[in-house]
TIPA-195122 format. One record per atom (N, C-alpha, C): residue in three letters; atom name; x, y, z. Coordinates in steps of 0.001 Angstrom, whole numbers, padded with zeros to 6 digits, m for minus. Atoms other than C-alpha are relative to their C-alpha. Layout:
TIPA-195122
r	a	east	north	up
ALA	CA	X	Y	Z
...
END
This chain:
TIPA-195122
r	a	east	north	up
MET	N	m000870	000635	m001067
MET	CA	105245	081579	110402
MET	C	000116	000775	001257
ILE	N	m000110	m000870	m001280
ILE	CA	105650	084627	112697
ILE	C	m001430	m000154	000704
GLY	N	001161	000015	m000455
GLY	CA	101933	084536	112977
GLY	C	m000251	m001247	000954
ASN	N	000130	001208	m000834
ASN	CA	101996	080883	114265
ASN	C	000743	000118	001323
LEU	N	m000731	m000388	m001244
LEU	CA	104616	081960	116855
LEU	C	m000843	000840	001017
VAL	N	000880	m000940	m000732
VAL	CA	102206	084734	117990
VAL	C	m001163	m000795	000655
GLU	N	001292	000685	m000547
GLU	CA	099218	082358	118348
GLU	C	000478	m001096	001094
HIS	N	m000562	001012	m001040
HIS	CA	101440	079798	120301
HIS	C	000136	000890	001328
GLU	N	m000300	m000695	m001217
GLU	CA	102456	082582	122790
GLU	C	m001210	000589	000601
THR	N	001352	m000483	m000628
THR	CA	098915	083982	123185
THR	C	m000602	m001107	000648
SER	N	000752	001135	m000511
SER	CA	097497	080522	123724
SER	C	000483	m000474	001280
CYS	N	m000469	000536	m001405
CYS	CA	099747	079847	126587
CYS	C	m000375	001000	001084
CYS	N	000419	m001039	m001019
CYS	CA	098297	083041	128441
CYS	C	m001365	000269	m000339
THR	N	001388	m000181	000327
THR	CA	094634	082693	127615
THR	C	m000737	000784	001139
ALA	N	000701	m000675	m001197
ALA	CA	093423	083760	130972
ALA	C	000314	001474	000233
PRO	N	m000340	m001399	m000201
PRO	CA	095409	086894	131605
PRO	C	m000271	000862	m001240
TRP	N	000326	m000774	001232
TRP	CA	095037	087898	127950
TRP	C	m001485	000321	m000043
PHE	N	001347	m000166	m000027
PHE	CA	091359	087526	128324
PHE	C	m000322	001183	000972
ASP	N	000369	m001300	m001045
ASP	CA	091230	089831	131490
ASP	C	000628	001188	m000491
LEU	N	m000478	m001116	000532
LEU	CA	093425	092268	129773
LEU	C	m000923	000632	m001158
ASP	N	001016	m000580	001059
ASP	CA	091212	092521	126712
ASP	C	m001188	000610	000534
CYS	N	001170	m000569	m000579
CYS	CA	088264	093142	128892
CYS	C	000307	001415	000554
TRP	N	m000427	m001260	m000598
TRP	CA	090212	095845	130720
TRP	C	000331	001176	m001049
VAL	N	m000237	m000948	000926
VAL	CA	091277	097532	127547
VAL	C	m001374	000623	m000503
VAL	N	001161	m000363	000646
VAL	CA	087730	097725	126237
VAL	C	m000744	000932	001130
LEU	N	000754	m000549	m000934
LEU	CA	086071	098746	129573
LEU	C	000531	001323	000578
GLN	N	m000540	m001226	m000618
GLN	CA	088575	101075	130901
GLN	C	000547	000948	m001160
GLY	N	m000625	m001077	000996
GLY	CA	090306	102492	127696
GLY	C	m001105	000797	m000840
ALA	N	001185	m000776	000755
ALA	CA	086902	103300	125915
ALA	C	m000568	001191	000662
GLU	N	000567	m001036	m000695
GLU	CA	086040	105473	128838
GLU	C	000907	001336	m000110
ILE	N	m000952	m001010	000189
ILE	CA	089135	107761	128177
ILE	C	m000136	000850	m001131
LYS	N	000277	m000874	001219
LYS	CA	088271	110700	125990
LYS	C	001309	000998	m000201
ASP	N	m001033	m000884	000213
ASP	CA	091388	112836	126670
ASP	C	001120	m000709	m000597
GLU	N	m000957	000619	000896
GLU	CA	094187	112096	124241
GLU	C	001268	m000198	000798
ALA	N	m001130	000222	m000831
ALA	CA	096986	112565	126748
ALA	C	m000137	m001229	001032
LYS	N	000383	001244	m000959
LYS	CA	095323	110114	129341
LYS	C	m000065	m001210	m000707
LEU	N	000159	001227	000597
LEU	CA	094628	107780	126812
LEU	C	001316	m000480	m000572
ALA	N	m001444	000247	000405
ALA	CA	098285	107834	125509
ALA	C	000656	m000807	001127
LYS	N	m000490	000500	m000952
LYS	CA	099385	107230	129040
LYS	C	m000464	m001376	000546
PHE	N	000555	001187	m000380
PHE	CA	096858	104500	129630
PHE	C	000548	m001200	m000992
GLU	N	m000343	000982	001137
GLU	CA	097874	102580	126464
GLU	C	001450	m000322	000268
LEU	N	m001464	000274	m000201
LEU	CA	101705	102998	127276
LEU	C	000063	m000996	001256
GLU	N	m000108	000770	m001067
GLU	CA	101134	101509	130803
GLU	C	m000487	m001430	m000439
LEU	N	000419	001375	000263
LEU	CA	099151	098514	129312
LEU	C	000981	m000647	m000913
PHE	N	m001100	000544	000933
PHE	CA	101862	098082	126585
PHE	C	001086	m000622	000803
ARG	N	m001082	000472	m000832
ARG	CA	104517	097807	129283
ARG	C	m000421	m001282	000860
LYS	N	000621	001118	m000677
LYS	CA	102390	095181	131219
LYS	C	m000037	m001143	m000985
LEU	N	000067	000991	000905
LEU	CA	101941	093163	127973
LEU	C	001526	m000489	m000154
LEU	N	m001394	000382	000331
LEU	CA	105641	093223	127304
LEU	C	000702	m000962	001093
ILE	N	m000508	000870	m001174
ILE	CA	106202	091578	130818
ILE	C	m000669	m001461	m000260
MET	N	000770	001168	000159
MET	CA	103457	089099	130134
MET	C	000368	m000988	m001073
PHE	N	m000500	000528	001348
PHE	CA	104767	088138	126561
PHE	C	001339	000265	m000241
PRO	N	m001445	m000282	000345
PRO	CA	108552	087987	126685
PRO	C	000446	m000656	m001456
PRO	N	m000397	000414	001394
PRO	CA	110348	087451	123285
PRO	C	000363	m001542	000017
ILE	N	m000363	001478	000041
ILE	CA	110541	083646	122255
ILE	C	000434	m000339	m001419
PHE	N	m000308	000431	001238
PHE	CA	111664	083869	118692
PHE	C	001404	m000811	m000081
HIS	N	m001305	000591	m000079
HIS	CA	115254	082993	119542
HIS	C	m000144	m001571	000194
HIS	N	000268	001473	m000252
HIS	CA	113873	079484	120637
HIS	C	m000148	m000760	m001299
TRP	N	000231	000663	001407
TRP	CA	112684	078763	117112
TRP	C	001261	m000115	m000756
SER	N	m001282	000024	000673
SER	CA	116193	079649	115703
SER	C	000804	m001147	000472
LEU	N	m000777	001080	m000567
LEU	CA	117820	077217	118162
LEU	C	m000497	m001287	m000294
TRP	N	000486	001274	000301
TRP	CA	115380	074513	117441
TRP	C	000089	m000371	m001454
ARG	N	m000033	000275	001307
ARG	CA	115272	074913	113770
ARG	C	001380	m000143	m000639
PHE	N	m001404	000022	000354
PHE	CA	119094	075323	113433
PHE	C	000883	m000419	000985
PRO	N	m000821	000425	m001187
PRO	CA	120714	073188	116034
PRO	C	001533	000088	m000140
GLU	N	m001444	m000065	000218
GLU	CA	124121	073226	114415
GLU	C	000494	001418	000051
PRO	N	m000535	m001346	m000144
PRO	CA	126194	076251	115466
PRO	C	000259	000944	m001294
THR	N	m000211	m000796	001322
THR	CA	127424	077294	111942
THR	C	m001211	000187	m000804
GLN	N	001371	m000169	000643
GLN	CA	124049	076738	110410
GLN	C	m000853	000944	000662
TRP	N	000749	m001081	m000775
TRP	CA	122358	078920	113179
TRP	C	000589	001205	m000230
PHE	N	m000521	m001287	000069
PHE	CA	124792	081632	112755
PHE	C	m000158	000499	m001465
GLU	N	000208	m000478	001385
GLU	CA	124538	081710	108782
GLU	C	m001474	000476	m000116
ASN	N	001402	m000114	000134
ASN	CA	120809	081632	109042
ASN	C	m000554	001060	000790
ARG	N	000334	m001234	m000796
ARG	CA	120646	084315	111679
ARG	C	000350	001151	m000688
LEU	N	m000283	m001040	000930
LEU	CA	122505	086558	109199
LEU	C	m000931	000170	m001113
VAL	N	000858	000058	001107
VAL	CA	120209	085705	106509
VAL	C	m001381	000804	000457
TYR	N	001137	m000631	m000590
TYR	CA	117287	086657	108751
TYR	C	000103	001475	000266
ALA	N	m000162	m001339	m000384
ALA	CA	118663	089881	110053
ALA	C	000158	000995	m001367
ARG	N	m000204	m000647	001339
ARG	CA	119781	090958	106422
ARG	C	m001457	000316	m000678
SER	N	001245	m000093	000794
SER	CA	116341	090239	104978
SER	C	m001053	000809	000738
VAL	N	000853	m000951	m000873
VAL	CA	114498	092075	107807
VAL	C	000337	001433	m000258
ALA	N	m000381	m001267	000249
ALA	CA	116493	094930	107209
ALA	C	m000195	000561	m001296
THR	N	000265	m000268	001397
THR	CA	116218	094926	103477
THR	C	m001570	000540	m000164
TRP	N	001635	m000177	000380
TRP	CA	112165	094713	103574
TRP	C	m000281	001249	000951
SER	N	000243	m001218	m000781
SER	CA	112379	097434	106446
SER	C	000138	001403	m000760
MET	N	m000385	m001245	000844
MET	CA	114078	099947	104272
MET	C	m000859	000236	m001209
VAL	N	001022	m000150	001192
VAL	CA	111990	099245	101271
VAL	C	m001223	000224	000368
GLY	N	001298	m000440	m000653
GLY	CA	108942	099318	103192
GLY	C	m000376	001205	000398
TYR	N	000106	m001578	m000459
TYR	CA	109766	102554	104736
TYR	C	m000093	000833	m001290
LEU	N	m000022	m000820	001247
LEU	CA	110422	103939	101251
LEU	C	m001257	000183	m000581
VAL	N	001320	000016	000696
VAL	CA	107125	102969	099675
VAL	C	m001172	000064	000861
GLY	N	001144	m000143	m001089
GLY	CA	105071	103435	102980
GLY	C	m000759	m001150	000013
LEU	N	000652	001189	m000233
LEU	CA	104149	099834	103412
LEU	C	m000410	m000198	001276
GLY	N	000430	m000023	m001186
GLY	CA	101912	099378	106238
GLY	C	m000761	m001336	000343
ASP	N	000538	001250	m000438
ASP	CA	099788	096690	108010
ASP	C	000771	m001117	000074
ARG	N	m000871	000889	m000043
ARG	CA	102655	094866	108941
ARG	C	000002	m000848	001232
HIS	N	000279	000923	m000915
HIS	CA	101026	092470	111436
HIS	C	000713	m001317	m000107
ALA	N	m000805	001260	000105
ALA	CA	102451	089089	112173
ALA	C	m000560	m001010	m001025
GLU	N	000617	001027	000998
GLU	CA	100265	087216	109822
GLU	C	000519	000465	m001484
ASN	N	m000530	m000370	001264
ASN	CA	101761	089375	106926
ASN	C	001583	m000080	m000107
ILE	N	m001418	000158	000133
ILE	CA	105419	088426	107628
ILE	C	000130	m001573	000239
LEU	N	m000148	001548	m000059
LEU	CA	106548	084954	106708
LEU	C	001407	m000276	000004
LEU	N	m001193	000398	m000105
LEU	CA	109704	083066	107235
LEU	C	000318	m001293	m000676
ASP	N	m000479	001094	000668
ASP	CA	111631	080531	105077
ASP	C	000479	m000936	000964
GLU	N	m000515	000726	m001073
GLU	CA	112039	077638	107364
GLU	C	001418	m000590	m000330
LYS	N	m001243	000723	000439
LYS	CA	115003	076277	105268
LYS	C	001283	000949	000256
ASN	N	m001128	m000850	m000210
ASN	CA	117216	079345	105691
ASN	C	m000170	001292	000916
GLY	N	000475	m000984	m000924
GLY	CA	115288	081858	108001
GLY	C	m000051	001407	m000796
GLU	N	000232	m001166	000726
GLU	CA	114818	084393	105366
GLU	C	m001371	000616	000144
CYS	N	001315	m000618	m000312
CYS	CA	111989	086921	106025
CYS	C	m000625	000425	m001390
VAL	N	000711	m000364	001211
VAL	CA	109363	087515	103343
VAL	C	m001236	000602	000519
HIS	N	001327	m000769	m000291
HIS	CA	106532	089961	103483
HIS	C	m001146	m000312	m001033
VAL	N	001229	000225	001036
VAL	CA	103041	089436	101807
VAL	C	m001035	000996	000506
ASP	N	001043	m001048	m000096
ASP	CA	099932	091617	101388
ASP	C	000334	001416	m000155
TYR	N	m000451	m001449	000318
TYR	CA	100843	094937	099835
TYR	C	m001154	000857	m000254
ASP	N	001058	m000930	000350
ASP	CA	097487	096418	099735
ASP	C	000126	001464	000770
CYS	N	m000376	m001253	m000676
CYS	CA	098596	099036	102443
CYS	C	001137	000751	m000373
LEU	N	m001002	m000627	000524
LEU	CA	100852	101012	100280
LEU	C	000043	001595	000209
PHE	N	000070	m001355	000008
PHE	CA	102023	104618	100154
PHE	C	m000621	000701	001105
ASP	N	000545	m000726	m001128
ASP	CA	101319	105570	103671
ASP	C	m001332	000028	000297
LYS	N	001533	000244	m000249
LYS	CA	097806	104289	103638
LYS	C	m000333	m000149	001506
GLY	N	000166	000387	m001288
GLY	CA	098279	103050	107084
GLY	C	m000143	001442	000980
ALA	N	000039	m001296	m000797
ALA	CA	098792	106751	108395
ALA	C	m001372	000541	000073
THR	N	001428	m000731	000208
THR	CA	095151	107634	107165
THR	C	m001090	m000885	000598
LEU	N	000941	000880	m000584
LEU	CA	093463	104744	109104
LEU	C	m000446	000734	001342
GLU	N	000714	m000525	m001381
GLU	CA	091062	105474	112222
GLU	C	000994	000019	001099
LYS	N	m000990	000111	m001093
LYS	CA	093905	104221	114394
LYS	C	001345	m000052	m000835
PRO	N	m000989	m000122	000847
PRO	CA	096864	105682	112507
PRO	C	001344	m000934	000356
GLU	N	m001370	000664	m000343
GLU	CA	100200	103605	112205
GLU	C	001157	000960	000230
ARG	N	m001061	m000899	m000482
ARG	CA	103084	105487	113934
ARG	C	001415	m000532	m000134
VAL	N	m001418	000545	000251
VAL	CA	105965	103293	112975
VAL	C	000272	m000135	m001338
PRO	N	m000420	000074	001385
PRO	CA	107939	103102	109671
PRO	C	000049	m001516	m000394
PHE	N	m000036	001407	000299
PHE	CA	108185	099252	109840
PHE	C	m000106	m000728	001248
ARG	N	000222	000669	m001387
ARG	CA	107759	096457	112345
ARG	C	001359	m000433	000428
LEU	N	m001222	000337	m000865
LEU	CA	110587	096150	114850
LEU	C	m000419	m000342	001411
THR	N	000491	000240	m001175
THR	CA	108887	094590	117782
THR	C	001052	m000846	000755
SER	N	m000886	000794	m000763
SER	CA	110454	092593	120520
SER	C	000419	m001327	m000627
ASN	N	m000251	001377	000554
ASN	CA	110159	089201	118781
ASN	C	000916	000226	m001156
ILE	N	m000879	m000261	001288
ILE	CA	111693	090640	115490
ILE	C	001318	000102	000389
VAL	N	m001309	m000318	m000546
VAL	CA	114587	091950	117456
VAL	C	000598	m001154	000514
ASP	N	m000487	001217	m000611
ASP	CA	114958	088764	119351
ASP	C	000648	m000927	m000926
GLY	N	m000573	000844	000975
GLY	CA	115903	086958	116282
GLY	C	001338	000435	m000507
PHE	N	m001121	m000335	000463
PHE	CA	118830	089150	115568
PHE	C	001290	m000247	000878
GLY	N	m001171	000532	m000851
GLY	CA	120876	087762	118531
GLY	C	000277	001057	001106
VAL	N	m000349	m000809	m001274
VAL	CA	122698	089519	121573
VAL	C	000277	001458	m000478
THR	N	m000265	m001343	000220
THR	CA	123497	092584	119451
THR	C	m001214	000907	m000246
GLY	N	001341	m000680	000205
GLY	CA	119824	093380	118829
GLY	C	m000041	000788	m001332
VAL	N	000151	m000759	001069
VAL	CA	119307	096251	116373
VAL	C	001532	000710	m000344
ASN	N	m001187	m000717	000236
ASN	CA	122893	097488	116650
ASN	C	001253	m000949	m000649
GLY	N	m000893	000873	000797
GLY	CA	124571	094694	114824
GLY	C	m000234	m000106	m001382
THR	N	000113	000189	001430
THR	CA	124020	093067	111403
THR	C	m001139	000756	m000540
PHE	N	001193	m000586	000346
PHE	CA	120507	094574	111330
PHE	C	000313	001502	m000472
ARG	N	m000085	m001361	000126
ARG	CA	121652	098190	111552
ARG	C	001000	000070	m001248
ARG	N	m000800	m000219	001147
ARG	CA	124525	097818	109110
ARG	C	m000549	m000433	m001357
SER	N	000750	000372	001422
SER	CA	122253	095953	106519
SER	C	m001022	000938	m000297
CYS	N	000864	m001172	000163
CYS	CA	119776	098809	106944
CYS	C	000729	001081	m000760
GLU	N	m000885	m000980	000732
GLU	CA	122617	101245	105936
GLU	C	000237	m000336	m001438
VAL	N	m000458	000416	001370
VAL	CA	123775	099277	102957
VAL	C	m001283	000088	m000979
ALA	N	001211	m000062	000840
ALA	CA	120178	098830	101641
ALA	C	m000501	001304	m000423
LEU	N	000261	m001140	000293
LEU	CA	119337	102323	102056
LEU	C	001065	000825	m000848
SER	N	m001045	m000797	000873
SER	CA	122768	103571	100531
SER	C	m000203	m000462	m001414
VAL	N	000202	000590	001403
VAL	CA	122071	101242	097387
VAL	C	m001176	000823	m000642
MET	N	001276	m000762	000562
MET	CA	118584	102847	096961
MET	C	000332	001487	m000307
ARG	N	m000423	m001226	000302
ARG	CA	120028	106233	097277
ARG	C	000860	000246	m001339
GLN	N	m000765	m000017	001073
GLN	CA	122635	105586	094737
GLN	C	m000634	m000216	m001340
ASN	N	000746	000168	001150
ASN	CA	120174	104337	092267
ASN	C	m001406	000689	000131
TYR	N	001004	m000785	m000262
TYR	CA	117824	107197	092983
TYR	C	m000896	000272	m001421
GLU	N	000774	m000220	001085
GLU	CA	116734	107991	089292
GLU	C	m000672	m001295	m000492
THR	N	000568	001287	000315
THR	CA	116193	104300	088359
THR	C	m001168	m000352	000878
LEU	N	001131	000112	m000907
LEU	CA	114019	103886	091402
LEU	C	m001138	000747	m000222
MET	N	001187	m000994	000244
MET	CA	112011	106929	090913
MET	C	m000829	m000459	m001144
SER	N	000678	000305	001171
SER	CA	111191	105841	087338
SER	C	m000882	m001233	000065
VAL	N	000823	001254	m000201
VAL	CA	110018	102410	088346
VAL	C	m001199	000215	000848
LEU	N	001053	m000334	m000847
LEU	CA	107918	103827	091154
LEU	C	m001118	000786	m000697
GLU	N	000959	m000850	000735
GLU	CA	106309	106419	088876
GLU	C	m000802	m000771	m000742
SER	N	000882	000744	000980
SER	CA	105088	103843	086480
SER	C	m001043	m000791	000873
PHE	N	000774	000592	m001106
PHE	CA	103886	101971	089466
PHE	C	m001270	000624	000557
ILE	N	001099	m000950	m000678
ILE	CA	101849	104776	090938
ILE	C	m000936	000324	m001202
HIS	N	000956	m000265	001185
HIS	CA	100317	105443	087500
HIS	C	m000845	m001044	m000431
ASP	N	000786	001176	000390
ASP	CA	098897	101887	087393
ASP	C	m001472	000331	000027
PRO	N	001406	m000283	000128
PRO	CA	095215	102255	086209
PRO	C	m000890	m000815	001103
LEU	N	000811	000874	m000813
LEU	CA	094198	099499	088571
LEU	C	m000147	000416	001571
VAL	N	m000006	m000610	m001311
VAL	CA	095035	101649	091677
VAL	C	m001001	001122	000024
GLU	N	001030	m001031	m000241
GLU	CA	092250	103699	093088
GLU	C	000375	001157	000800
TRP	N	m000383	m001103	m000701
TRP	CA	092755	107278	094251
TRP	C	m001056	000944	000181
LYS	N	001099	m000857	m000057
LYS	CA	090516	109794	095789
LYS	C	000237	001213	m000885
ASP	N	m000241	m001120	000843
ASP	CA	092145	112613	094031
ASP	C	001456	m000303	m000735
LYS	N	m000907	000586	000623
LYS	CA	094362	111104	091545
LYS	C	001365	000726	m000239
ALA	N	m001173	m000786	000271
ALA	CA	096713	113777	090264
ALA	C	000806	000567	001212
ALA	N	m000683	m000516	m001077
ALA	CA	097309	115357	093618
ALA	C	000505	m001053	000783
THR	N	m000360	001081	m000771
THR	CA	097725	112094	095406
THR	C	001417	m000549	m000549
GLN	N	m001158	000580	000615
GLN	CA	100248	110830	092853
GLN	C	001283	001001	000474
ARG	N	m001250	m001119	m000126
ARG	CA	102453	114034	093078
ARG	C	000376	m000155	001492
GLN	N	m000442	m000078	m001429
GLN	CA	102269	113864	096775
GLN	C	000826	m001424	000434
ILE	N	m000652	001387	m000184
ILE	CA	103428	110130	096819
ILE	C	001522	000002	m000425
LEU	N	m001380	000017	000725
LEU	CA	106299	110757	094529
LEU	C	000887	001043	000756
SER	N	m000863	m001007	m000731
SER	CA	107422	113835	096514
SER	C	000498	m000644	001388
THR	N	m000296	000777	m001233
THR	CA	107283	111844	099723
THR	C	001138	m000954	m000048
ILE	N	m001030	000928	000126
ILE	CA	109409	109055	098396
ILE	C	001254	000547	m000268
GLU	N	m001192	m000756	000295
GLU	CA	111909	111576	096859
GLU	C	000580	000573	001139
ILE	N	m000647	m000499	m001108
ILE	CA	112311	113260	100104
ILE	C	000604	m001015	000929
ARG	N	m000576	001100	m000935
ARG	CA	112786	110003	101956
ARG	C	001449	m000524	m000579
LEU	N	m001248	000391	000758
LEU	CA	115595	109130	099304
LEU	C	001186	000947	000416
LYS	N	m000860	m000904	m000295
LYS	CA	117210	112308	100180
LYS	C	000371	000182	001339
GLY	N	m000297	000217	m001282
GLY	CA	117419	111491	103729
GLY	C	m000690	000852	001183
VAL	N	000849	m000695	m000890
VAL	CA	114599	113627	105222
VAL	C	m001041	m001008	000774
VAL	N	000832	000791	m000827
VAL	CA	112880	111784	107990
VAL	C	m001473	000715	000286
SER	N	001112	m000802	m000350
SER	CA	110274	114494	108857
SER	C	000172	001289	m000398
LYS	N	m000014	m001382	000327
LYS	CA	109321	117927	107975
LYS	C	000877	000777	000840
GLU	N	m000656	m000827	m001055
GLU	CA	111069	119246	111127
GLU	C	001611	m000132	m000147
THR	N	m001338	000249	000045
THR	CA	114458	117824	110104
THR	C	000678	000183	m001341
LEU	N	m000945	m000368	001183
LEU	CA	117340	118615	107710
LEU	C	000383	m001488	m000655
PRO	N	m000474	001294	000542
PRO	CA	118520	115749	105208
PRO	C	001153	m000589	000964
LEU	N	m000911	000667	m000770
LEU	CA	120435	113246	107240
LEU	C	000837	m000999	m000765
SER	N	m000841	000992	000669
SER	CA	123366	110864	106278
SER	C	m000710	m001260	m000027
VAL	N	000664	001451	m000014
VAL	CA	122463	107259	105645
VAL	C	000019	m000418	001332
GLN	N	m000167	000512	m001336
GLN	CA	123761	106301	109143
GLN	C	m001155	000720	001006
GLY	N	001086	m000753	m000822
GLY	CA	121608	109210	110701
GLY	C	m001433	m000349	m000235
GLN	N	001410	000244	000476
GLN	CA	118560	108299	108759
GLN	C	m000399	m001335	000483
VAL	N	000251	001298	m000723
VAL	CA	118730	104656	109916
VAL	C	m000136	000012	001396
HIS	N	000061	m000072	m001410
HIS	CA	119258	105546	113390
HIS	C	m001306	000504	000391
GLN	N	001222	m000728	m000199
GLN	CA	116246	107897	113355
GLN	C	m001110	m001103	m000202
LEU	N	001025	000936	000295
LEU	CA	114060	105295	111788
LEU	C	m000153	m001262	000962
ILE	N	m000025	001119	m001010
ILE	CA	115080	102452	114235
ILE	C	m000575	000663	001220
ALA	N	000608	m000473	m001365
ALA	CA	114401	104821	117235
ALA	C	m001507	000109	m000099
THR	N	001423	m000122	000091
THR	CA	111010	105518	115811
THR	C	m000636	m001174	000078
ALA	N	000577	001287	000065
ALA	CA	110271	101995	115128
ALA	C	m000171	m000868	001260
THR	N	m000148	000624	m001278
THR	CA	111209	100851	118554
THR	C	m000461	000686	001213
SER	N	000448	m000857	m000996
SER	CA	109734	103750	120513
SER	C	m001257	m000534	000839
GLU	N	000981	000405	m000578
GLU	CA	107482	102512	123144
GLU	C	m001290	000830	m000095
GLN	N	000984	m000973	000127
GLN	CA	105262	105585	122918
GLN	C	m000522	m000245	m001421
ASN	N	000737	000129	001264
ASN	CA	104741	104887	119200
ASN	C	m000699	m001464	m000125
LEU	N	000365	001337	000019
LEU	CA	104307	101112	119603
LEU	C	m001339	m000120	000864
SER	N	001262	000005	m000941
SER	CA	101651	101516	122431
SER	C	m001157	000571	m000634
ARG	N	001305	m000751	000754
ARG	CA	099371	103725	120102
ARG	C	m000298	m000839	m001111
MET	N	000574	000709	000993
MET	CA	099161	100950	117571
MET	C	m001062	m000699	000238
TYR	N	001293	000724	m000183
TYR	CA	095919	099026	117015
TYR	C	000388	m001370	000535
ALA	N	m000187	001340	m000690
ALA	CA	095865	095854	119075
ALA	C	m000701	m001157	m000547
SER	N	000854	001158	000361
SER	CA	092887	093878	118020
SER	C	m001263	000640	m000849
ALA	N	001081	m000682	000691
ALA	CA	090219	094557	115389
ALA	C	m001407	m000453	000341
SER	N	001328	000587	m000076
SER	CA	087390	092450	116631
SER	C	m000480	m000009	001406
ILE	N	000311	000207	m001339
ILE	CA	087556	092714	120390
ILE	C	m001143	000661	000565
VAL	N	001095	m000896	m000466
VAL	CA	085065	095633	120792
VAL	C	m001355	m000570	m000475
THR	N	001085	000776	000559
THR	CA	082575	093708	118543
THR	C	m000325	m001186	001009
ALA	N	000129	001148	m000713
ALA	CA	083130	090579	120631
ALA	C	m000756	000426	001400
VAL	N	000471	m000407	m001332
VAL	CA	082426	092464	123963
VAL	C	m001438	000308	m000241
ALA	N	001391	m000415	000130
ALA	CA	079201	093774	122543
ALA	C	m001079	m001186	m000119
VAL	N	001053	001239	000173
VAL	CA	077688	090231	122111
VAL	C	m000559	m000194	001260
ASP	N	000483	000216	m001344
ASP	CA	077377	089131	125776
ASP	C	001171	m000621	000704
SER	N	m001070	000235	m000790
SER	CA	079511	088284	128673
SER	C	000318	m001605	m000292
ARG	N	m000313	001385	m000005
ARG	CA	079160	084415	128261
ARG	C	000708	m000423	m001331
SER	N	m000749	000198	001235
SER	CA	080296	084435	124670
SER	C	001229	000637	m000232
LEU	N	m001178	m000770	000305
LEU	CA	083077	086738	125088
LEU	C	001267	m000718	m000052
LEU	N	m001277	000796	000004
LEU	CA	085961	084142	125887
LEU	C	000181	m000596	m001466
CYS	N	m000066	000733	001348
CYS	CA	085214	082156	122527
CYS	C	000123	001116	m001050
ALA	N	m000079	m000966	001113
ALA	CA	084882	085372	120533
ALA	C	001400	000612	m000039
VAL	N	m001428	m000404	m000195
VAL	CA	088309	086616	121886
VAL	C	000942	m000852	m000485
GLN	N	m000829	000983	000609
GLN	CA	089946	083455	121105
GLN	C	000032	m000247	m001537
ARG	N	000221	000033	001433
ARG	CA	088709	083690	117507
ARG	C	000300	001247	m000605
ARG	N	m000156	m001381	000470
ARG	CA	089831	087373	117187
ARG	C	000921	000020	m001099
TYR	N	m000884	m000409	000883
TYR	CA	091652	088841	114325
TYR	C	001294	000453	000839
ILE	N	m001010	m000306	m001083
ILE	CA	095198	089240	116056
ILE	C	000289	001558	m000077
GLY	N	m000454	m001440	000045
GLY	CA	095713	092911	114866
GLY	C	001449	000117	000001
TRP	N	m001450	m000345	000124
TRP	CA	099130	094527	114981
TRP	C	000738	m000639	001080
MET	N	m000849	000566	m001166
MET	CA	100087	093226	118502
MET	C	001321	000438	000186
PRO	N	m001322	m000716	m000134
PRO	CA	102952	095625	119173
PRO	C	000868	m000571	000912
TRP	N	m000840	000482	m000938
TRP	CA	104149	093724	122107
TRP	C	000567	m001312	m000210
LEU	N	m000589	001263	000551
LEU	CA	105084	090582	120104
LEU	C	001018	000127	m000981
END
């Protein structure tokens, strides 16, 4: 569902998107210095934010025209996004591009699919994922005027608090899941111990190795700040097939770009 909204918005700006795709490949590929590349990607990200303003609230107004229904379903959306965000952060769920996030059109509930990228696998990719969950402009746009500081933040705190209170039960369930014989590991024993240790640390409120355990409110605040950071979002992968498309030839580039895999698209 969210993927369909993304396709609609990108289709409305085919020409500028085409120009920027070429610019990313031709200019960004020439930058070898990490600091300069980060600055370049941040500048591009901010330009894309202007090109593609949030539109998700339009869907809510169209789908739920009656005020009470709109309000109730917006609460359902914000609470479900918050719950998925906290659970996803805990188990290291990555690859949260728009095609992997669905919406129930009857009540606005958010549902995630495709759990292949678990246990921080996204951090080991060639272009590492830098955010704990997807909290881009369109996701936040559906929360209403309060943004991340209203229902969403409070729901995150409630979800994380419940998981902390049920620490032992949660760890026993995750341990059996990690020992699933169908899951492939490079170094099985070491990887399993590391995963359990990471989950345990997160449940205790430690966001990074440099910080002390935080309260539920402090941990949620830090996670939201990380997920919405422009510096982090600008370093997320944008498109998986654009470089291949450019390598074909200039005449077929436009068609190839229009059929591209949308990637994470952090500006949407």
